[in-house]
N, C-alpha and C positions, 0 to 999 in steps of 0.2 A: 396837703401840700407834699411836695417831692423833696427829697433830701439832696442838698447841694454836695458835689464832690469837688474836693480841692487837693491839688498836687503843691506840696511845698517844695520849692526849687531852691537849694541852699547852695550859695558860693562858698567853696573850700579852697580857695586859692592861697598861696603861701602868705599873703599880707595878713591873713586872719591870725597868723601866729608871729608876725614880724615885730610887734611891739612888747615882747617878752620882758617882764612877766605880766605887763597889762594887755595881753593879746585879747582880740575880740571873740575867738571861737567859744570859749566856755561861757562867758555871759550871754552870748547870742544863742547857744544852745539851750541854756536855761530858760531864755525868754520864750524861744519856740516851744519847749516843752510845757512851759506854763500856759501859753495860748492853747496848745493842743488838750491839756487837761480840762481847760474851761469850755472848749467848743465841741469835743470829740462825741458827745451825746447827740449833737444836732447836725454834724457835717462828717461825710465819708471823707477820710484823709489819707493821704500817701505822701511819701518823702523821696526825694532824689537829691543827692549833692553832686557838685560838679567842680571840676578844674580842667587842666589841660596842659599838655608839654609840647614845646617846640620840638617837632621832629618824633613826637610820640602820639599817644592817644590824645585826640583833641575832638570833641570833649571827652574827659575821663569821668564817667558816671558812676556813682556808688549809692545804693546798690544797683546793678544792671537794671536797665528799664524792664526787662523780662521778669524780674523779681518784685516790681513795685506792686503792691496791692493797695486798694482802697476799701476802707471800712469804718463804720462807727466804731467808737471805743478801740482805736488803733494806737493808743499811746504805746504799748509794748513794741510794736514794730517800729515807730517812729523813734522811739528812745534807742532801740538796738541799732538802727541805721546810724544815728547821729553819735552814739557812744563808741562805735568801732572806728570812727574817723580820727586820723592824726595828720600832722603836717605832711603834705606830700613830699616823697623823697626825692624830689626834683624842683625846679623853679615852677610852682603852680601858677599857671596863667588863669585868666578870668573869661572863658569863651561863652559868655552868656547866651548869645544868639543861637549858637549851635546846641547848647544845652536845651534851649527852650523848643528848638526845632526838633530835636530827638524825643523830647519828652511829650510834646503835643499829641502825636498819634497814640501813645498809650492812654493818655487822658481822654481823648476822642473815642477810642474803642472801648472804654469802659461802658457797659450796657445799662447802667443805671440812668433813669430819668432824672431830670433836675439840672439846675445851672452847674456848670463846669467852670473852675476857677484855678488859675495859677497863682500861687503866693511866692513872689521872688524875694529872697532875703540875700543882700550883698553888702560888702563893706568896701567896694571900690569900683571904678569905672570899668566897664567891659574892655576886652582886648580880643584880639585873634591870637592863636598860639604862635604865629610866626610874624606878627605885624604889630609893631608898637603904635599905630596910628589909632588914637582913641576916638577920633572923629568919625571914622569909617565904622569902626566897631559899635559906637553908640548908634549909629544910623542903622546898622544891622539889627540891632536889639529892637529898635523901634519898629523896623519892618517884621520881625518875628512875632512881635506882639500885636501888631496890626493884622498879620496874617491870621493869628490866633483868634482875634475878636471877629474876624469875617466868618470864622468857623463856629461862632458861639461860645468861645472861650474868653472870659475876661481875666484880666491880670492885675493884681495889687502888687506893689512893691514896697519892700521895707529897706531902708538904707541905714547901715550903722555909720554914724558919723565920724569921718576921716577926712584929712585934707585932701586925699586922692578921690574924693566922691563928689561928683557934680551934682548940685541940687537942681540945676536946670535939666540934666538928664533925668533925674528921678521923677520931676514933673512931668517931663515928655513920656516917659515909660507909663506913668499912672494915667495920663490923658490918652495915650495910645490904648491902654488896656481897657478903658472904658469907651473906646469909640469917639473919643474928643480929638480936635486939632492938635498938632505938636509943632514946636518952633522949628525953623529951619536949623540944621547943625550950623554951629558957630564957624565962621570962616567960609560959609558958602554965599556966593552972590546969587540973588534971586533973578 
């Protein structure tokens, strides 16, 4: 059997640090590293984190996609990438669609046979760096995930529970990521 390749795409927007001292970044990082420890012998893993700035880099990916590597037993690289992260020095937005769109070609160009998967980890609804309209941003994420699926990449989503996180959006992303139908965006007339 062939080994799956998974790219962990991690939201590092400012909201991950907003609830200090009960911020979500450290517990989320610990959870990701625990999962990586458990599956790294069976799955080729890589990681990228994202945020963005209105009027600046959007998305702002770290590590740069050119430095993302996929390998079995890749815990040191994943841990290194997540450990060097700190709160963005600006209001870090959540440009999830753009992050997926930039990460997808790197995952698709990986030459290994086997299933390709995006594991999206987020603590809030997506946005655009210059546009507070969450409905459009949610729709863009669904579109990016559906486009990935048509190219053979499934997406799983993990949401950290917060008031700003729409459960319906998470369901829609999960459905789109496996080729299932999604709900119409709220406020849209059919």
